[in-house]
matplotlib code that plots the C-alpha trace (Angstrom):
import matplotlib.pyplot as plt

x = [-54.7, -52.3, -50.9, -50.7, -47.4, -46.1, -43.4, -39.9, -39.5, -43.2, -43.6, -40.5, -41.7, -45.0, -43.3, -41.1, -44.1, -45.8, -42.7, -42.3, -46.0, -46.4, -48.1, -50.6, -51.5, -51.7, -53.9, -56.2, -56.6, -57.5, -60.0, -61.7, -61.8, -63.3, -66.0, -68.5, -68.2, -68.8, -71.8, -73.4, -73.1, -76.5, -76.1, -73.7, -73.5, -73.3, -76.5, -78.4, -77.3, -75.9, -78.0, -81.2, -80.3, -79.7, -83.1, -84.7, -82.9, -84.2, -87.8, -87.6, -87.9, -86.0, -82.5, -82.2, -85.6, -85.2, -87.9, -88.2, -86.4, -84.2, -81.7, -78.1, -77.4, -75.4, -73.1, -73.2, -75.7, -73.1, -72.5, -76.2, -75.8, -72.9, -74.9, -78.0, -77.0, -76.5, -80.1, -81.3, -79.5, -80.7, -79.2, -76.6, -75.6, -75.3, -73.0, -70.9, -70.5, -69.6, -67.1, -65.4, -65.2, -63.5, -61.0, -60.0, -59.7, -57.6, -55.2, -54.9, -54.5, -51.7, -49.9, -50.0, -49.1, -46.1, -44.9, -45.3, -43.1, -40.3, -40.9, -40.2, -41.5, -42.1, -43.4, -40.8, -37.4, -35.5, -37.0, -34.4, -33.6, -35.2, -35.3, -38.1, -40.2, -39.5, -40.5, -43.8, -44.6, -44.0, -46.1, -49.0, -48.8, -49.2, -52.3, -53.8, -56.2, -58.0, -58.7, -60.1, -62.4, -63.6, -64.5, -66.2, -68.4, -68.8, -68.2, -67.0, -63.7, -61.6, -63.0, -62.1, -58.6, -58.0, -59.1, -56.8, -53.8, -54.5, -54.5, -51.2, -49.7, -50.8, -49.2, -46.0, -46.0, -46.8, -50.3, -51.9, -55.3, -55.8, -54.8, -57.1, -60.0, -59.3, -59.2, -62.4, -64.3, -63.1, -64.2, -67.6, -68.2, -66.6, -65.4, -62.1, -60.3, -61.0, -57.8, -55.9, -57.2, -55.3, -52.3, -52.2, -52.7, -49.7, -47.6, -48.5, -51.1, -54.1, -55.8, -55.8, -56.9, -59.9, -60.6, -60.7, -63.4, -65.4, -65.3, -66.4, -69.3, -70.2, -70.7, -72.9, -75.3, -75.8, -78.3, -80.8, -80.8, -82.2, -84.8, -85.3, -86.4, -88.6, -89.1, -86.2, -84.3, -80.9, -79.8, -76.5, -78.0, -80.3, -77.3, -75.4, -78.3, -78.8, -75.3, -72.9, -75.1, -75.6, -71.8, -71.9, -74.3, -73.2, -74.3, -72.5, -69.7, -66.8, -66.6, -70.3, -71.5, -74.3, -72.4, -71.3, -68.6, -66.2, -65.7, -64.7, -60.9, -60.3, -58.8, -62.3, -63.8, -61.0, -61.2, -64.9, -64.6, -61.8, -63.6, -67.3, -68.2, -66.9, -67.2, -67.0, -68.0, -71.0, -71.6, -71.5, -72.3, -70.1, -72.0, -71.3, -72.4, -71.8, -68.9, -69.9, -68.3, -67.9, -66.3, -68.6, -69.0, -67.1, -64.1, -63.9, -64.1, -61.2, -59.1, -59.9, -59.6, -56.5, -54.9, -56.0, -54.4, -51.2, -51.0, -51.5, -48.9, -46.4, -47.0, -46.6, -43.2, -42.4, -43.5, -41.7, -42.7, -41.6, -43.6, -44.3, -42.2, -43.9, -42.8, -42.9, -40.2, -38.4, -40.9, -38.6, -39.9, -41.1, -38.8, -39.8, -39.6, -42.7, -44.4, -43.7, -45.1, -48.3, -48.5, -48.6, -51.6, -53.3, -52.8, -54.0, -57.2, -57.9, -57.0, -58.8, -62.0, -65.0, -65.6, -62.9, -64.1, -61.7, -62.3, -61.1, -57.6, -57.1, -55.1, -52.3, -50.7, -48.5, -46.9, -46.5, -44.6, -42.5, -41.4, -40.8, -38.5, -36.5, -36.2, -35.1, -33.2, -31.5, -31.6, -33.2, -33.8, -36.3, -38.4, -38.2, -39.2, -42.2, -43.4, -43.2, -45.0, -47.8, -48.2, -48.1, -50.7, -52.9, -52.6, -54.3, -57.6, -57.4, -60.2, -58.8, -55.6, -56.7, -60.4, -63.4, -63.2, -59.6, -59.9, -63.1, -61.5, -58.4, -60.6, -62.5, -59.2, -58.2, -55.6, -56.2, -55.7, -52.4, -51.2, -51.8, -50.0, -46.9, -46.9, -47.3, -44.4, -42.3, -43.1, -42.6, -39.2, -38.0, -39.1, -37.5, -34.2, -34.1, -31.1, -32.3, -30.4, -30.3, -32.0, -34.8, -35.3, -35.2, -37.0, -35.4, -35.2, -32.5, -33.5, -32.0, -29.3, -29.8, -26.9, -26.5, -26.4, -22.9, -23.7, -24.8, -21.7, -20.8, -20.6, -24.2, -25.9, -27.3, -29.3, -33.1, -34.3, -35.0, -33.2, -30.5, -28.6, -29.3, -27.5, -24.3, -22.1, -22.8, -19.7, -20.6, -18.3, -15.6, -16.7, -19.3, -22.1, -22.2, -24.6, -24.2, -26.2, -26.7, -28.0, -31.4, -30.4, -27.6, -26.1, -25.5, -23.2, -24.9, -22.6, -23.4, -21.3, -19.7, -19.8, -23.5, -24.8, -22.4, -24.6, -24.3, -20.6, -18.7, -21.9, -22.7, -25.3, -25.8, -29.3, -30.3, -32.3, -34.4, -35.9, -38.8, -37.8, -36.6, -33.4, -35.1, -33.5]
y = [12.3, 12.2, 15.5, 16.6, 18.0, 19.1, 17.1, 18.5, 21.1, 21.3, 24.8, 26.0, 24.3, 26.0, 29.4, 28.7, 27.7, 31.0, 33.0, 31.3, 31.7, 35.2, 36.6, 33.8, 34.3, 38.0, 37.8, 35.3, 37.7, 40.6, 38.6, 37.3, 40.8, 42.3, 39.6, 41.2, 44.5, 42.9, 41.0, 44.0, 46.5, 47.9, 48.4, 46.6, 46.6, 42.9, 42.4, 45.4, 45.2, 41.9, 39.5, 41.4, 41.1, 37.4, 37.0, 38.8, 36.6, 33.5, 34.9, 36.0, 39.7, 42.3, 43.1, 46.6, 48.0, 49.8, 50.3, 51.8, 49.0, 47.8, 50.2, 50.2, 47.0, 48.3, 45.3, 42.6, 39.8, 37.2, 39.1, 38.5, 34.8, 34.5, 36.1, 33.9, 31.1, 33.6, 34.8, 31.4, 31.8, 33.8, 37.2, 36.4, 33.2, 35.1, 37.7, 35.0, 33.1, 36.2, 37.2, 33.8, 34.2, 37.6, 36.2, 33.5, 36.0, 38.3, 35.4, 34.5, 38.2, 38.7, 35.5, 35.8, 39.5, 38.8, 35.9, 38.0, 40.7, 38.2, 37.5, 34.2, 32.7, 34.9, 32.1, 29.5, 29.3, 30.0, 33.5, 35.1, 38.2, 41.2, 43.1, 40.9, 41.9, 45.6, 45.1, 43.4, 46.2, 49.0, 47.3, 46.8, 50.4, 51.4, 49.3, 47.6, 50.5, 49.7, 46.1, 47.5, 49.8, 46.7, 45.0, 48.0, 48.4, 44.6, 44.8, 42.1, 43.7, 41.4, 38.4, 40.2, 41.0, 37.4, 36.3, 38.9, 38.0, 34.3, 35.0, 36.9, 34.0, 31.6, 33.7, 33.8, 30.0, 30.0, 28.7, 31.0, 29.3, 29.2, 32.8, 33.9, 32.0, 33.8, 37.2, 36.3, 35.5, 38.8, 40.7, 39.0, 40.7, 44.1, 44.8, 46.5, 43.1, 42.9, 45.0, 41.7, 40.6, 43.2, 42.7, 39.0, 39.9, 42.3, 39.5, 37.1, 35.0, 35.6, 32.3, 33.1, 36.7, 35.4, 32.8, 35.6, 37.4, 34.2, 33.4, 36.9, 36.9, 33.2, 33.2, 36.3, 34.3, 31.8, 33.9, 33.4, 29.7, 30.6, 33.2, 35.8, 39.4, 39.0, 36.1, 36.2, 38.9, 38.6, 40.1, 41.0, 43.0, 44.7, 45.7, 47.0, 49.0, 50.7, 51.4, 51.2, 52.6, 56.0, 56.5, 56.8, 59.7, 63.3, 64.7, 62.1, 63.4, 60.9, 60.0, 60.1, 56.8, 55.6, 56.8, 60.1, 61.9, 62.1, 58.3, 58.0, 58.1, 57.1, 59.6, 60.3, 60.8, 63.1, 65.2, 65.5, 66.9, 69.3, 70.7, 70.3, 70.4, 71.9, 70.8, 73.0, 72.9, 74.9, 74.7, 71.0, 69.8, 69.1, 70.5, 69.7, 72.2, 72.8, 75.2, 78.6, 77.8, 74.0, 72.3, 70.8, 67.0, 66.9, 68.9, 66.7, 63.6, 64.9, 65.5, 62.3, 60.0, 61.7, 61.3, 57.6, 57.1, 58.8, 56.7, 53.5, 54.3, 55.3, 52.1, 50.0, 51.6, 50.8, 47.2, 46.5, 44.0, 40.5, 37.3, 35.7, 32.6, 29.5, 27.2, 27.4, 29.2, 27.7, 27.7, 29.3, 32.9, 35.0, 37.7, 41.1, 42.4, 40.3, 41.6, 45.2, 44.4, 43.1, 46.1, 48.4, 46.6, 46.7, 50.5, 50.9, 49.1, 51.7, 54.7, 53.8, 52.6, 54.9, 54.2, 53.3, 53.5, 53.6, 49.9, 49.0, 50.2, 47.1, 45.6, 48.2, 45.8, 44.2, 47.5, 48.6, 45.3, 45.6, 49.2, 48.4, 45.5, 47.7, 50.4, 48.1, 45.3, 47.2, 50.7, 52.3, 55.9, 56.6, 53.6, 54.7, 58.3, 57.4, 54.8, 57.4, 59.9, 57.4, 56.6, 60.2, 61.3, 58.4, 59.3, 62.7, 61.0, 59.7, 61.3, 60.4, 62.2, 65.3, 65.6, 65.1, 68.4, 68.1, 64.4, 64.9, 67.8, 65.6, 62.8, 65.4, 66.6, 63.1, 62.0, 58.3, 59.0, 60.8, 58.1, 55.5, 57.7, 57.8, 54.0, 53.9, 56.2, 54.0, 50.8, 52.5, 53.9, 50.5, 48.8, 51.4, 51.3, 47.5, 45.5, 42.4, 39.3, 37.7, 34.7, 36.8, 38.5, 35.4, 33.1, 30.0, 26.6, 23.9, 20.5, 17.5, 18.5, 22.2, 24.6, 28.0, 30.8, 32.0, 35.5, 34.4, 35.1, 36.8, 40.3, 40.2, 38.9, 41.1, 40.4, 40.5, 43.0, 41.9, 38.6, 38.7, 35.8, 37.0, 35.6, 37.6, 35.4, 32.4, 30.9, 28.7, 26.0, 26.4, 24.1, 26.3, 25.2, 21.6, 21.2, 18.1, 16.5, 13.3, 14.9, 16.1, 18.7, 21.1, 22.5, 26.2, 27.7, 30.8, 33.2, 36.3, 39.4, 40.8, 44.3, 44.4, 42.2, 42.3, 40.3, 37.3, 37.6, 34.3, 32.2, 30.2, 27.7, 25.1, 25.0, 22.0, 23.0, 20.1, 19.7, 22.1, 24.7, 28.1, 29.7, 32.2, 33.0]
z = [-45.7, -48.5, -49.6, -53.2, -54.3, -57.6, -59.2, -59.1, -61.8, -62.7, -61.6, -63.4, -66.6, -66.3, -65.8, -68.8, -70.9, -70.0, -70.8, -74.2, -75.1, -73.7, -76.9, -76.9, -73.2, -73.5, -76.6, -74.8, -71.9, -74.1, -76.1, -73.0, -71.5, -74.6, -75.0, -72.6, -74.3, -77.7, -76.3, -74.5, -77.3, -78.1, -81.8, -84.1, -87.8, -88.1, -86.2, -87.5, -91.2, -92.2, -90.1, -90.9, -94.6, -94.2, -92.6, -95.4, -97.9, -96.2, -96.2, -99.8, -99.1, -101.2, -99.9, -101.1, -100.4, -97.1, -94.5, -91.0, -89.1, -92.0, -93.5, -94.5, -96.4, -99.4, -100.0, -102.7, -102.1, -101.1, -97.9, -97.0, -97.8, -95.4, -92.6, -93.3, -90.9, -88.1, -88.6, -87.3, -83.9, -80.9, -80.6, -77.9, -79.6, -82.9, -81.3, -79.6, -82.8, -84.7, -82.0, -82.3, -86.1, -85.6, -83.1, -85.5, -88.3, -86.2, -85.4, -89.1, -90.1, -87.6, -88.4, -92.1, -92.1, -89.9, -92.1, -95.3, -93.7, -93.2, -89.5, -87.8, -84.7, -81.6, -79.4, -79.1, -77.4, -80.6, -80.9, -78.7, -80.8, -79.1, -82.4, -83.6, -80.7, -81.4, -85.0, -83.9, -81.5, -84.0, -86.6, -84.2, -83.2, -86.8, -87.6, -84.5, -83.9, -87.1, -85.9, -82.6, -84.7, -86.6, -83.4, -82.0, -85.1, -85.5, -89.2, -91.6, -92.5, -90.3, -92.3, -95.5, -94.2, -93.3, -96.8, -98.4, -96.3, -97.0, -100.7, -100.3, -98.4, -101.1, -103.8, -101.8, -101.9, -105.6, -105.1, -107.5, -107.8, -104.1, -103.8, -106.6, -104.9, -101.6, -103.3, -105.2, -102.0, -100.5, -103.6, -103.4, -100.1, -100.9, -104.4, -103.7, -103.7, -107.5, -107.9, -107.5, -110.8, -112.9, -110.6, -111.5, -115.1, -114.9, -113.4, -116.2, -114.4, -116.7, -115.8, -112.1, -112.8, -114.8, -112.1, -109.4, -111.3, -111.9, -108.2, -107.2, -109.7, -109.3, -105.5, -105.8, -107.9, -105.1, -103.1, -106.0, -105.1, -101.8, -103.0, -105.7, -105.4, -108.5, -110.9, -113.4, -111.5, -109.9, -106.6, -108.2, -111.0, -108.4, -106.4, -109.4, -110.7, -107.3, -106.3, -109.3, -112.1, -110.4, -110.4, -114.2, -114.2, -115.0, -111.7, -109.6, -107.3, -106.8, -103.1, -102.4, -100.9, -98.6, -95.5, -93.9, -96.0, -93.0, -92.9, -96.6, -96.5, -100.1, -102.6, -103.9, -100.5, -99.3, -102.6, -102.2, -98.6, -99.6, -102.7, -102.3, -98.6, -95.4, -91.8, -88.7, -85.1, -84.0, -80.3, -79.5, -83.0, -86.0, -89.0, -92.6, -95.2, -98.9, -99.9, -101.4, -104.7, -105.0, -107.9, -110.5, -110.7, -114.0, -112.7, -109.6, -111.7, -113.8, -110.8, -109.0, -111.9, -113.1, -109.7, -109.7, -113.1, -112.2, -109.0, -110.9, -113.5, -110.8, -108.9, -112.1, -112.6, -109.0, -109.3, -112.5, -115.2, -114.2, -113.7, -110.3, -109.4, -110.8, -108.1, -104.3, -102.5, -99.5, -96.6, -94.0, -94.5, -97.4, -98.7, -97.5, -101.1, -101.9, -98.8, -99.9, -103.4, -101.8, -99.6, -102.6, -104.0, -100.5, -100.4, -103.9, -102.9, -100.3, -102.4, -105.6, -104.0, -104.2, -100.5, -98.0, -94.4, -91.5, -90.8, -94.3, -93.4, -91.2, -94.0, -93.4, -90.9, -93.6, -94.8, -91.2, -90.4, -93.5, -92.8, -89.1, -90.1, -92.4, -89.8, -87.0, -88.7, -91.4, -89.9, -93.0, -92.0, -94.7, -93.7, -90.1, -90.8, -93.0, -90.5, -87.7, -89.8, -90.5, -86.9, -85.8, -88.3, -87.4, -83.7, -84.4, -84.3, -80.8, -78.9, -75.5, -76.3, -78.2, -77.5, -79.7, -81.5, -82.7, -83.5, -85.5, -87.5, -88.2, -89.6, -91.7, -93.2, -94.0, -91.5, -92.2, -95.9, -95.2, -92.8, -95.6, -98.1, -95.9, -95.8, -99.6, -100.1, -97.8, -99.7, -103.1, -102.0, -100.8, -104.0, -106.2, -104.4, -103.9, -105.1, -107.0, -107.7, -111.1, -109.6, -108.2, -111.6, -113.7, -111.3, -112.9, -111.2, -110.8, -112.1, -113.6, -116.1, -115.4, -115.5, -114.1, -116.8, -117.7, -116.7, -113.2, -111.2, -107.9, -109.4, -110.5, -107.3, -104.6, -101.5, -101.3, -98.8, -95.3, -95.1, -92.4, -94.1, -97.7, -100.7, -101.0, -103.1, -105.4, -107.0, -109.9, -111.1, -108.4, -105.7, -104.1, -106.4, -107.7, -110.6, -112.7, -115.5, -113.5, -110.3, -109.5, -106.9, -106.1, -102.9, -102.9, -100.2, -99.0, -97.2, -95.2, -95.9, -92.7, -94.1, -95.0, -92.1, -89.2, -86.9, -89.3, -89.8, -90.0, -90.4, -93.4, -94.2, -97.0, -98.5, -100.6, -103.6, -104.8, -108.2, -109.1, -106.5, -107.8, -106.9, -104.6, -101.2]

ax = plt.figure().add_subplot(projection="3d")
ax.plot(x, y, z, "-o")
ax.set_aspect("equal")
plt.show()
């Protein structure tokens, strides 16, 4: 009988492959281990809320008229349309398909958040810098618990997070229409992503901003092609009249939504808990009662909307007034400055929303990655302190560490809101203190016959944040940059400063900048 033997070196190659793809193997093991828990969960919001709404949409029943076995669908009608195909599957097949969708969205959410923070490959042999793994670990510590919460509740927030991160990635590659489409689809499921429309308008992209709103509204008209609640009536207007119109009434308290007040971690929800209601433990039950002298609805509206306006004005000052680059940046990695800017918009989405559940904070992975990179790679103490504060405050909710009483009271006091606030302060501080190069501010491009501006010399250039080999010195007209009228490209010698980045001392690289590409490191 012939014996089967491995070829020489096959085992060592297999071991090397597993070492290189450690993150992929580890994630696969975790997802396979969690799959039975996902399948065997007795109640899940996807099955009990979304899929039931999709079934009612297919049968022509009203979406927002609740009954004994159908309650809780408070989302725009497009969310029911996306769940309608799952309603045709058996229960176990429906859960398995939804789990697969969540796994794919987690992979995209992780990858795009990492890329936007300036991270490179962690899988292949060239990723030998141990600091990159430290950055990845710290970022995951800051935001991975929100993703686990999404899986536990079987919500749609991971899909929305993947769409938002995909939109940010498209914007970083100057694909504004694609990014606006992704934001519009996310806003069609939960409206907070509509904040990207005024951001695009602020950045001079009014066409993309208008397209985002058109996508969000347009896809919410599609459910009426399947069925209609009443002849001549739209599901979208039915949803708006039931959930948005009451917010305009005089007796409405900001922060009140169709969920328990403890889970609303937006500014409005936290202000409502602090000024209108109080929570305390009585025996083995956490009771919520009205305060003896609560604020009036008008007073609370004045405080909440005033705080929202002040926050928006402050962040507009932080972001500055400059247009987005019109052409795609080099594909190596996105500048962390752009990731910080996107992080500010993500955090504003959570703070300004009338309802921000704890699952919605899954999008905080990008600011966590950005601050971790600055803390580890550039040793920014402020970034490190604020990231540590955000993680420490978030950890107060861990029941297995502090017990149910302490963690519940921490959530009631708004520990998730405070954790996000520390991340926002970190991002704002980085953007305010960032050194920006003339090229980054102007966003011009090199083309045929193009010349560098006379004022663009070495004394006016500064590195973008987060690039180990950032642009330190560009010498125009002295041999380092050759730009002629008869050439369609130029070569810029990019040198790393030994004083600012000692680990890149002595290294230099020549980057060809082809036509229609901006001078953007």
